[in-house]
N, CA and C atoms as a LAMMPS dump frame, in Angstrom:
ITEM: TIMESTEP
0
ITEM: NUMBER OF ATOMS
495
ITEM: BOX BOUNDS ff ff ff
-5.0000000000000000e+02 5.0000000000000000e+02
-5.0000000000000000e+02 5.0000000000000000e+02
-5.0000000000000000e+02 5.0000000000000000e+02
ITEM: ATOMS id mol type element x y z
1 1 1 N -213.216 56.88 -382.431
2 1 2 C -213.114 55.512 -381.458
3 1 3 C -212.741 54.559 -382.295
4 2 1 N -212.285 53.565 -381.663
5 2 2 C -210.799 52.746 -382.52
6 2 3 C -212.178 51.64 -382.562
7 3 1 N -211.758 50.611 -384
8 3 2 C -212.46 49.925 -384.08
9 3 3 C -212.406 48.741 -383.557
10 4 1 N -213.289 47.521 -382.92
11 4 2 C -212.609 46.58 -382.66
12 4 3 C -213.649 45.563 -383.43
13 5 1 N -213.146 44.04 -383.195
14 5 2 C -213.825 43.161 -384.132
15 5 3 C -213.502 41.798 -383.065
16 6 1 N -214.935 41.259 -383.1
17 6 2 C -215.113 39.866 -382.215
18 6 3 C -214.254 39.081 -383.05
19 7 1 N -213.871 37.767 -382.594
20 7 2 C -213.389 36.285 -382.878
21 7 3 C -213.81 36.085 -384.76
22 8 1 N -215.49 36.244 -384.111
23 8 2 C -215.719 35.377 -385.748
24 8 3 C -215.796 36.495 -387.016
25 9 1 N -216.176 37.965 -386.421
26 9 2 C -215.252 39.425 -387.535
27 9 3 C -214.632 39.043 -387.758
28 10 1 N -213.561 38.701 -386.798
29 10 2 C -212.048 39.041 -387.569
30 10 3 C -212.062 37.883 -388.638
31 11 1 N -212.479 36.34 -388.541
32 11 2 C -212.688 35.167 -388.866
33 11 3 C -213.191 35.676 -390.333
34 12 1 N -214.132 36.121 -390.319
35 12 2 C -214.899 36.454 -391.933
36 12 3 C -213.699 37.367 -392.545
37 13 1 N -213.229 38.088 -392.051
38 13 2 C -212.744 39.408 -392.391
39 13 3 C -210.814 38.676 -393.048
40 14 1 N -210.438 37.976 -392.006
41 14 2 C -209.627 37.085 -392.735
42 14 3 C -209.19 35.976 -393.648
43 15 1 N -210.734 35.38 -393.651
44 15 2 C -210.165 33.939 -394.293
45 15 3 C -210.035 32.997 -393.211
46 16 1 N -209.6 33.218 -391.875
47 16 2 C -208.925 32.126 -391.077
48 16 3 C -210.379 31.23 -390.195
49 17 1 N -210.02 30.389 -389.652
50 17 2 C -211.462 29.872 -388.922
51 17 3 C -211.109 30.844 -387.567
52 18 1 N -212.199 30.363 -386.884
53 18 2 C -212.332 30.599 -385.358
54 18 3 C -211.393 30.034 -384.696
55 19 1 N -211.254 28.556 -385.227
56 19 2 C -210.77 27.797 -384.289
57 19 3 C -209.018 28.195 -384.562
58 20 1 N -209.225 28.47 -385.45
59 20 2 C -207.292 28.662 -385.998
60 20 3 C -207.072 30.173 -385.19
61 21 1 N -207.916 30.913 -384.869
62 21 2 C -207.579 31.753 -384.186
63 21 3 C -207.619 31.654 -382.858
64 22 1 N -208.531 30.74 -382.322
65 22 2 C -208.386 30.605 -380.83
66 22 3 C -207.261 29.806 -380.521
67 23 1 N -206.655 28.672 -381.399
68 23 2 C -205.553 28.361 -381.35
69 23 3 C -204.156 29.34 -381.471
70 24 1 N -204.249 30.095 -382.095
71 24 2 C -203.244 31.107 -381.887
72 24 3 C -203.075 31.849 -380.633
73 25 1 N -204.585 32.196 -379.958
74 25 2 C -204.37 32.627 -378.812
75 25 3 C -203.82 31.587 -377.819
76 26 1 N -204.441 30.741 -378.108
77 26 2 C -203.778 29.39 -376.361
78 26 3 C -202.761 29.319 -377.097
79 27 1 N -201.526 29.077 -377.825
80 27 2 C -200.27 29.319 -378.024
81 27 3 C -199.347 30.702 -377.679
82 28 1 N -200.269 31.755 -377.519
83 28 2 C -199.73 32.866 -377.494
84 28 3 C -199.335 32.983 -378.405
85 29 1 N -199.128 32.782 -379.849
86 29 2 C -199.212 33.872 -380.995
87 29 3 C -199.829 34.837 -381.106
88 30 1 N -201.202 34.781 -381.048
89 30 2 C -201.886 35.932 -381.441
90 30 3 C -202.935 36.084 -380.554
91 31 1 N -202.522 37.103 -379.846
92 31 2 C -203.548 37.449 -378.65
93 31 3 C -204.869 38.672 -379.346
94 32 1 N -205.933 38.917 -378.433
95 32 2 C -206.386 40.118 -378.666
96 32 3 C -206.162 40.85 -377.486
97 33 1 N -206.234 42.224 -377.925
98 33 2 C -206.291 43.723 -377.183
99 33 3 C -206.694 43.322 -376.062
100 34 1 N -207.978 43.296 -376.289
101 34 2 C -209.082 42.962 -374.893
102 34 3 C -210.238 41.828 -375.019
103 35 1 N -211.066 42.067 -374.019
104 35 2 C -212.291 41.288 -374.132
105 35 3 C -213.304 42.009 -373.717
106 36 1 N -214.357 41.851 -374.324
107 36 2 C -215.979 42.051 -373.41
108 36 3 C -216.051 41.822 -372.226
109 37 1 N -216.817 42.92 -371.51
110 37 2 C -217.479 42.124 -370.39
111 37 3 C -217.82 41.069 -370.047
112 38 1 N -218.49 40.206 -371.584
113 38 2 C -219.258 38.687 -371.315
114 38 3 C -217.895 38.009 -372.111
115 39 1 N -216.823 38.554 -372.057
116 39 2 C -215.465 37.438 -372.482
117 39 3 C -214.984 37.004 -373.634
118 40 1 N -215.909 37.69 -374.599
119 40 2 C -215.548 37.861 -376.285
120 40 3 C -214.118 38.145 -375.994
121 41 1 N -213.413 37.626 -377.364
122 41 2 C -212.495 38.401 -377.672
123 41 3 C -212.978 39.279 -378.503
124 42 1 N -212.041 40.674 -378.036
125 42 2 C -211.815 41.706 -379.147
126 42 3 C -210.436 42.062 -379.937
127 43 1 N -209.888 42.209 -381.071
128 43 2 C -209.15 42.243 -381.889
129 43 3 C -209.444 43.725 -382.334
130 44 1 N -208.146 44.524 -382.15
131 44 2 C -208.155 45.909 -382.956
132 44 3 C -207.064 46.205 -383.872
133 45 1 N -206.86 47.101 -384.755
134 45 2 C -205.711 47.576 -386.38
135 45 3 C -204.796 46.928 -385.767
136 46 1 N -204.002 46.895 -384.671
137 46 2 C -202.206 46.435 -384.402
138 46 3 C -202.589 45.526 -384.459
139 47 1 N -203.735 44.357 -383.6
140 47 2 C -204.172 43.294 -383.994
141 47 3 C -203.726 42.857 -385.333
142 48 1 N -204.735 43.202 -386.228
143 48 2 C -204.875 42.816 -387.735
144 48 3 C -203.629 43.06 -388.565
145 49 1 N -202.076 44.079 -388.139
146 49 2 C -200.956 44.325 -388.256
147 49 3 C -200.408 42.638 -388.254
148 50 1 N -200.342 42.34 -386.667
149 50 2 C -199.682 41.136 -386.229
150 50 3 C -200.127 40.167 -386.953
151 51 1 N -201.411 40.314 -387.092
152 51 2 C -202.123 38.325 -387.771
153 51 3 C -201.591 38.981 -389.451
154 52 1 N -201.566 40.373 -390.035
155 52 2 C -200.443 39.847 -391.268
156 52 3 C -199.367 39.675 -391.245
157 53 1 N -198.694 39.969 -390.309
158 53 2 C -196.665 39.95 -389.826
159 53 3 C -196.946 37.97 -389.946
160 54 1 N -198.468 37.071 -389.468
161 54 2 C -197.823 35.997 -389.072
162 54 3 C -198.082 35.291 -390.11
163 55 1 N -199.524 35.604 -390.692
164 55 2 C -199.636 35.032 -392.091
165 55 3 C -198.678 35.127 -393.381
166 56 1 N -198.073 36.523 -393.259
167 56 2 C -196.765 36.327 -394.115
168 56 3 C -195.627 35.507 -393.83
169 57 1 N -195.35 35.71 -392.468
170 57 2 C -194.599 34.511 -392.384
171 57 3 C -194.685 33.263 -392.504
172 58 1 N -195.694 32.719 -392.369
173 58 2 C -196.422 31.443 -392.886
174 58 3 C -196.334 30.781 -393.695
175 59 1 N -196.169 31.801 -394.477
176 59 2 C -196.631 31.894 -395.69
177 59 3 C -195.272 31.483 -396.647
178 60 1 N -194.388 32.089 -396.065
179 60 2 C -192.772 31.742 -396.168
180 60 3 C -192.403 30.541 -396.241
181 61 1 N -193.407 29.461 -395.401
182 61 2 C -192.843 28.329 -394.921
183 61 3 C -192.42 28.321 -393.159
184 62 1 N -192.413 29.491 -392.464
185 62 2 C -191.548 28.986 -391.028
186 62 3 C -193.389 28.148 -390.669
187 63 1 N -192.373 27.739 -389.468
188 63 2 C -193.435 27.055 -388.121
189 63 3 C -193.979 27.968 -387.664
190 64 1 N -194.801 27.609 -386.974
191 64 2 C -195.845 28.115 -385.51
192 64 3 C -194.431 28.638 -384.938
193 65 1 N -193.48 28.246 -384.469
194 65 2 C -192.856 28.413 -383.441
195 65 3 C -191.765 29.214 -383.944
196 66 1 N -191.276 28.843 -385.047
197 66 2 C -190.214 29.74 -385.975
198 66 3 C -190.996 31.269 -385.812
199 67 1 N -192.49 31.597 -386.298
200 67 2 C -192.712 32.411 -386.357
201 67 3 C -192.668 32.891 -385.252
202 68 1 N -193.584 32.933 -384.008
203 68 2 C -193.193 33.25 -382.752
204 68 3 C -191.986 33.719 -382.616
205 69 1 N -190.962 33.389 -382.126
206 69 2 C -189.552 33.749 -382.235
207 69 3 C -189.623 35.118 -383.096
208 70 1 N -189.475 34.916 -384.691
209 70 2 C -189.303 36.489 -385.26
210 70 3 C -190.395 37.114 -384.667
211 71 1 N -191.544 37.288 -384.573
212 71 2 C -192.474 37.871 -383.883
213 71 3 C -191.506 38.624 -382.027
214 72 1 N -190.661 38.162 -381.844
215 72 2 C -190.399 38.811 -380.599
216 72 3 C -189.014 38.81 -380.842
217 73 1 N -188.316 38.857 -382.378
218 73 2 C -187.364 39.131 -382.348
219 73 3 C -185.804 38.687 -382.517
220 74 1 N -186.273 37.211 -381.741
221 74 2 C -185.395 36.505 -381.912
222 74 3 C -184.473 35.953 -383.017
223 75 1 N -184.933 35.804 -384.264
224 75 2 C -183.981 35.475 -385.392
225 75 3 C -184.017 36.148 -386.819
226 76 1 N -185.314 37.181 -387.062
227 76 2 C -185.432 37.745 -388.528
228 76 3 C -185.73 39.176 -387.926
229 77 1 N -185.238 40.21 -388.399
230 77 2 C -185.804 41.066 -388.95
231 77 3 C -186.831 41.488 -389.469
232 78 1 N -187.5 42.548 -389.17
233 78 2 C -188.791 42.629 -390.22
234 78 3 C -188.56 42.865 -391.839
235 79 1 N -187.072 43.601 -391.454
236 79 2 C -186.68 43.777 -393.183
237 79 3 C -186.334 42.756 -393.731
238 80 1 N -185.352 41.708 -392.958
239 80 2 C -184.955 40.334 -393.266
240 80 3 C -185.724 39.506 -393.95
241 81 1 N -187.263 40.182 -393.221
242 81 2 C -188.771 39.282 -393.262
243 81 3 C -189.03 39.54 -394.635
244 82 1 N -189.023 41.016 -395.308
245 82 2 C -189.281 41.102 -396.663
246 82 3 C -188.757 40.626 -397.536
247 83 1 N -186.97 40.603 -397.552
248 83 2 C -186.387 40.589 -397.895
249 83 3 C -186.479 39.238 -398.609
250 84 1 N -186.618 38.509 -397.948
251 84 2 C -187.064 36.545 -398.023
252 84 3 C -188.151 36.781 -398.961
253 85 1 N -189.199 37.443 -398.899
254 85 2 C -190.739 37.214 -399.55
255 85 3 C -190.133 37.917 -401.004
256 86 1 N -189.497 38.68 -400.915
257 86 2 C -188.708 39.464 -402.162
258 86 3 C -188.045 38.238 -403.028
259 87 1 N -187.563 38.136 -402.312
260 87 2 C -186.381 36.66 -403.198
261 87 3 C -187.253 35.726 -404.025
262 88 1 N -188.541 35.438 -402.747
263 88 2 C -189.05 34.492 -403.186
264 88 3 C -189.877 34.63 -404.588
265 89 1 N -190.279 35.769 -404.69
266 89 2 C -191.585 35.969 -404.833
267 89 3 C -190.859 36.482 -406.816
268 90 1 N -189.352 36.603 -406.449
269 90 2 C -188.584 37.022 -407.62
270 90 3 C -188.223 35.207 -408.273
271 91 1 N -187.8 34.604 -407.649
272 91 2 C -187.476 33.289 -408.015
273 91 3 C -189.006 32.742 -408.375
274 92 1 N -190.458 32.791 -407.788
275 92 2 C -190.976 32.476 -408.808
276 92 3 C -191.614 33.188 -409.88
277 93 1 N -191.928 34.209 -409.622
278 93 2 C -191.528 35.176 -411.137
279 93 3 C -190.423 34.655 -412.456
280 94 1 N -189.768 34.387 -412.405
281 94 2 C -188.307 33.805 -412.68
282 94 3 C -188.84 32.76 -413.538
283 95 1 N -189.341 31.397 -412.633
284 95 2 C -189.771 30.643 -413.169
285 95 3 C -190.845 30.866 -413.932
286 96 1 N -191.872 31.413 -413.518
287 96 2 C -192.844 31.249 -414.465
288 96 3 C -192.231 32.479 -415.916
289 97 1 N -191.869 32.615 -415.883
290 97 2 C -191.021 33.475 -417.116
291 97 3 C -190.481 32.659 -417.971
292 98 1 N -189.477 31.634 -417.463
293 98 2 C -188.978 30.603 -418.052
294 98 3 C -190.246 29.849 -418.822
295 99 1 N -190.992 29.357 -418.162
296 99 2 C -192.135 28.612 -418.729
297 99 3 C -192.633 29.09 -419.882
298 100 1 N -193.07 30.415 -419.454
299 100 2 C -193.944 31.144 -420.771
300 100 3 C -192.548 31.411 -421.929
301 101 1 N -191.563 31.887 -421.586
302 101 2 C -190.975 31.657 -423.207
303 101 3 C -190.677 30.35 -423.317
304 102 1 N -190.71 28.736 -422.922
305 102 2 C -190.759 27.844 -423.812
306 102 3 C -191.641 27.847 -424.599
307 103 1 N -192.937 27.735 -423.545
308 103 2 C -194.443 27.645 -424.161
309 103 3 C -194.044 28.49 -425.525
310 104 1 N -194.027 29.809 -425.477
311 104 2 C -193.814 30.61 -426.585
312 104 3 C -192.859 30.327 -428.246
313 105 1 N -192.252 29.931 -427.51
314 105 2 C -191.095 29.273 -428.379
315 105 3 C -191.557 27.891 -429.118
316 106 1 N -192.705 26.799 -428.57
317 106 2 C -193.089 25.909 -428.621
318 106 3 C -194.17 26.503 -430.32
319 107 1 N -194.844 26.958 -429.323
320 107 2 C -196.174 27.712 -429.843
321 107 3 C -195.792 28.562 -431.392
322 108 1 N -195.016 28.79 -431.137
323 108 2 C -194.062 29.877 -432.605
324 108 3 C -193.847 28.706 -433.681
325 109 1 N -193.06 27.686 -433.18
326 109 2 C -192.742 26.786 -434.11
327 109 3 C -193.703 25.655 -434.366
328 110 1 N -194.879 25.467 -433.828
329 110 2 C -196.19 24.829 -434.952
330 110 3 C -197.354 26.076 -435.209
331 111 1 N -196.8 27.234 -434.777
332 111 2 C -197.577 27.985 -436.139
333 111 3 C -196.951 28.347 -437.315
334 112 1 N -195.522 28.125 -436.98
335 112 2 C -194.992 28.168 -438.824
336 112 3 C -195.089 26.701 -439.251
337 113 1 N -195.788 25.851 -438.494
338 113 2 C -196.053 24.487 -439.108
339 113 3 C -194.369 23.392 -439.596
340 114 1 N -193.679 24.03 -438.744
341 114 2 C -191.705 23.576 -438.292
342 114 3 C -192.46 22.605 -437.274
343 115 1 N -191.225 21.337 -437.374
344 115 2 C -191.409 20.341 -436.406
345 115 3 C -191.037 20.867 -435.072
346 116 1 N -191.315 20.187 -434.28
347 116 2 C -190.965 20.598 -432.395
348 116 3 C -190.466 19.801 -432.356
349 117 1 N -189.049 20.464 -432.086
350 117 2 C -187.697 19.529 -431.749
351 117 3 C -187.434 18.139 -430.65
352 118 1 N -186.879 17.658 -430.567
353 118 2 C -187.032 16.87 -429.474
354 118 3 C -186.436 17.363 -428.384
355 119 1 N -185.243 18.073 -428.772
356 119 2 C -184.921 19.068 -427.879
357 119 3 C -185.896 20.199 -427.192
358 120 1 N -186.232 20.734 -428.018
359 120 2 C -187.521 21.812 -427.34
360 120 3 C -188.519 21.543 -426.644
361 121 1 N -189.127 19.865 -427.378
362 121 2 C -189.892 19.629 -426.18
363 121 3 C -189.881 18.971 -425.139
364 122 1 N -188.304 18.129 -425.028
365 122 2 C -187.868 18.4 -423.484
366 122 3 C -187.475 19.548 -423.15
367 123 1 N -186.844 19.709 -423.455
368 123 2 C -186.811 21.661 -422.133
369 123 3 C -188.056 22.148 -421.992
370 124 1 N -189.297 22.071 -422.527
371 124 2 C -190.336 22.462 -422.654
372 124 3 C -190.801 21.738 -421.502
373 125 1 N -190.791 20.067 -421.219
374 125 2 C -191.295 19.31 -419.848
375 125 3 C -190.843 19.976 -419.091
376 126 1 N -189.337 19.662 -419.065
377 126 2 C -188.098 20.183 -417.837
378 126 3 C -188.686 21.259 -417.183
379 127 1 N -188.656 22.126 -417.872
380 127 2 C -189.37 23.387 -417.442
381 127 3 C -190.842 23.685 -416.653
382 128 1 N -191.858 22.741 -417.249
383 128 2 C -193.066 22.764 -416.587
384 128 3 C -193.246 21.475 -415.425
385 129 1 N -191.915 20.713 -415.572
386 129 2 C -191.806 19.617 -414.233
387 129 3 C -191.088 20.753 -413.074
388 130 1 N -190.184 21.33 -413.76
389 130 2 C -190.056 22.206 -412.454
390 130 3 C -191.076 23.301 -411.611
391 131 1 N -191.828 23.977 -412.508
392 131 2 C -193.155 24.858 -412.259
393 131 3 C -193.833 23.941 -411.446
394 132 1 N -194.136 22.954 -411.663
395 132 2 C -194.833 21.771 -411.031
396 132 3 C -194.894 21.13 -410.046
397 133 1 N -193.524 21.219 -409.787
398 133 2 C -192.75 20.471 -408.677
399 133 3 C -193.073 21.463 -407.199
400 134 1 N -192.816 22.653 -408.107
401 134 2 C -192.797 24.177 -406.647
402 134 3 C -193.942 24.286 -406.216
403 135 1 N -195.016 24.261 -407.19
404 135 2 C -196.242 23.699 -406.246
405 135 3 C -196.776 22.835 -405.585
406 136 1 N -196.484 21.751 -406.399
407 136 2 C -196.855 20.315 -405.198
408 136 3 C -196.295 20.445 -403.946
409 137 1 N -194.84 20.749 -404.09
410 137 2 C -193.788 20.833 -402.933
411 137 3 C -194.282 22.49 -401.621
412 138 1 N -194.96 23.227 -401.983
413 138 2 C -195.863 24.168 -401.853
414 138 3 C -197.294 23.522 -400.705
415 139 1 N -197.723 23.24 -401.548
416 139 2 C -199.295 22.044 -401.546
417 139 3 C -198.787 21.086 -400.492
418 140 1 N -197.468 20.797 -400.222
419 140 2 C -197.197 19.715 -399.08
420 140 3 C -197.266 20.086 -397.945
421 141 1 N -196.251 21.204 -398.093
422 141 2 C -195.381 21.831 -396.778
423 141 3 C -196.795 22.175 -395.81
424 142 1 N -197.883 22.978 -396.987
425 142 2 C -199.182 23.523 -396.247
426 142 3 C -199.767 22.611 -395.547
427 143 1 N -199.635 21.239 -396.453
428 143 2 C -200.677 19.987 -395.747
429 143 3 C -200.123 19.755 -394.011
430 144 1 N -198.71 19.681 -394.792
431 144 2 C -197.798 18.977 -393.307
432 144 3 C -198.188 19.876 -392.516
433 145 1 N -198.219 21.912 -392.517
434 145 2 C -198.34 22.339 -391.146
435 145 3 C -199.526 22.327 -390.717
436 146 1 N -200.831 22.177 -391.396
437 146 2 C -201.867 21.758 -391.38
438 146 3 C -202.241 20.393 -390.319
439 147 1 N -201.75 19.611 -390.568
440 147 2 C -201.571 18.088 -389.983
441 147 3 C -201.076 18.173 -388.779
442 148 1 N -199.658 19.099 -389.107
443 148 2 C -198.911 19.191 -387.455
444 148 3 C -199.988 20.428 -386.361
445 149 1 N -200.758 21.325 -386.981
446 149 2 C -201.458 21.914 -386.094
447 149 3 C -202.673 20.741 -385.672
448 150 1 N -203.214 19.988 -386.463
449 150 2 C -204.291 19.281 -386.064
450 150 3 C -203.737 18.031 -384.897
451 151 1 N -202.341 17.708 -384.897
452 151 2 C -201.98 17.132 -384.129
453 151 3 C -201.684 17.614 -382.455
454 152 1 N -201.424 18.707 -382.869
455 152 2 C -201.467 19.375 -381.478
456 152 3 C -202.626 20.009 -380.878
457 153 1 N -203.453 20.18 -381.779
458 153 2 C -204.513 20.313 -381.127
459 153 3 C -205.095 19.35 -380.324
460 154 1 N -205.155 18.048 -381.032
461 154 2 C -205.706 16.876 -380.933
462 154 3 C -204.628 16.353 -379.693
463 155 1 N -203.224 16.482 -379.459
464 155 2 C -202.441 15.85 -378.166
465 155 3 C -203.273 17.042 -376.807
466 156 1 N -203.445 18.542 -377.536
467 156 2 C -204.295 19.488 -375.892
468 156 3 C -205.454 18.534 -375.838
469 157 1 N -206.282 18.154 -376.611
470 157 2 C -207.601 18.179 -376.168
471 157 3 C -207.327 16.269 -375.093
472 158 1 N -206.614 15.619 -375.764
473 158 2 C -206.225 14.28 -374.932
474 158 3 C -205.397 14.754 -373.297
475 159 1 N -204.868 16.037 -373.524
476 159 2 C -203.956 16.277 -372.395
477 159 3 C -205.195 16.265 -371.111
478 160 1 N -205.894 17.254 -371.733
479 160 2 C -207.048 17.748 -370.654
480 160 3 C -207.481 16.778 -370.326
481 161 1 N -208.13 16.061 -371.624
482 161 2 C -209.158 14.744 -370.51
483 161 3 C -208.188 13.477 -370.027
484 162 1 N -207.146 13.706 -369.727
485 162 2 C -205.992 13.181 -368.727
486 162 3 C -206.184 13.726 -367.357
487 163 1 N -206.141 14.966 -367.398
488 163 2 C -206.228 16.005 -366.597
489 163 3 C -207.42 15.578 -365.263
490 164 1 N -208.625 15.321 -366.741
491 164 2 C -210.017 15.081 -366.142
492 164 3 C -210.04 13.852 -365.003
493 165 1 N -209.248 13.155 -365.85
494 165 2 C -209.654 12.05 -365.447
495 165 3 C -209.66 11.806 -363.375
């Protein structure tokens, strides 16, 4: 017998909110495979696989519309998506390795009680700044996506109240 999860169980399992899962269903991005007799959304293992794809694409910085078109095969193949993730990880690793090298160099100078040159200190600060900027940009994009979702949700509620009038 296949395992099925209700929306609350899936939310706990994935760390997403029930509201997010319902929103994904509302915009036809991620819908359950079944419903119980009482109308509860029921998700199976194939649904979990699709949700993993959605979350991976969002992690790449794609909008929900872009994610939807990718999953319907309109823009990227699965191989291209994996390749994008690999490239992103390699870039992150490269940046962190550069920062590590600069920190080790300055640490070595300090442990030998040698003066840290202005050039070495400046290079370290520039590397730290690049690493920090990447984190800040990723956080900003994440918050922008969250605000976009909130705006879409509020617009939907506004439309519903207008229709009820």
